[in-house]
N, C-alpha and C positions, 0 to 999 in steps of 0.2 A: 186864552182863557182856560181856567180850570174847568173840569167837567161839571162840577156843581153849578158854577156860574153859567156855563153854556146851557145846562138844562133849565135854569131859571130864565135865561134870556129866551130860550125857545118857547117855554110856557107863556111868558109875557107876550111874545111876538104872536103866538097862535091864539091867545085868548084876549088880546087887546089889553085894556087897563083893568079888567076884572081881577086879575091876580094882584095887582098893585092896590086896588081898592080894598080887597080882602085883607091884605097885609096892613094897610092903613087902619082898617077897622080893628084888627087884632092889636095893633100898636096902641090905639086909643083906649081900648078896653084894658090893656095891661097897664097903661099909664094911670087910668082911674083906679085900678086895683092897687097899684103901688101907693098912690096917694091915700087911699083908705087904710092900707096897712100902716103907713107912717102915722096917720092921725090916730089910729087905734093904739099904736105903741106909745104915743105921747100921752094919751088919756090913761092908759094902763100904768105908765111910769108915774104920772101925777098921783093916781090913786094909791099906788104902792108907797110912794113917798109919804103921803098923808097917813096911811096906815102905820108906817114905821114911826112917824112922829108921835102918834097916839100911843103905840106900844112903848116907846121910849119914855114918854111922860108917865104912863102907868107903872113902868118898872121903877122910875125914880120915886114915885109915891110909895110903892111897895118897899123899896130899899130904905126910905126915910122912916118907915114904921117898923123896920127890922125883919122883914120877911126873909127867911133864909134863901140864899142863892141868887137873890135879885141884884145884889151889888155888882157881881161879875157881869150880869147882863147890861147894867147901866154903864159899866166901864167899857165893855165891848162896843155898845152902840154909841157911846160918847166919842170914841175914836172915829167913828164914821161921820159924826157931825162936827168934828173938830175943825174941818175946813169950811164950815158954813155952807154946805151944799155943793162945793166944788167936786169934780169927778175923781180927783186923785187924793184920797185921804192920806193923812200923815202916816198913820200906822194901820194899814188895812187889816181887817180881820180875815184870816184865811179859813175857809170852810174845810172841815176835816171829814 
């Protein structure tokens, strides 16, 4: 056994199951936290997508009435939506 494993074994042996119980409680807490982070990321992604759709729609309206500079925004965002929401756009816009 490696020394780290031996130390764990000795702690578990001397304290009974309390060490394992503590580790299980930590594991359960981390699992719940991970699930909450995943849920939060999904909600944030959905909200960001909806915001981007509104911004795209507003840019298209502005471009249609001739607001200077908006057509390039429409073109850039249009490339993002060219794949209908798929994660790999045809011509991704590279942030500079």
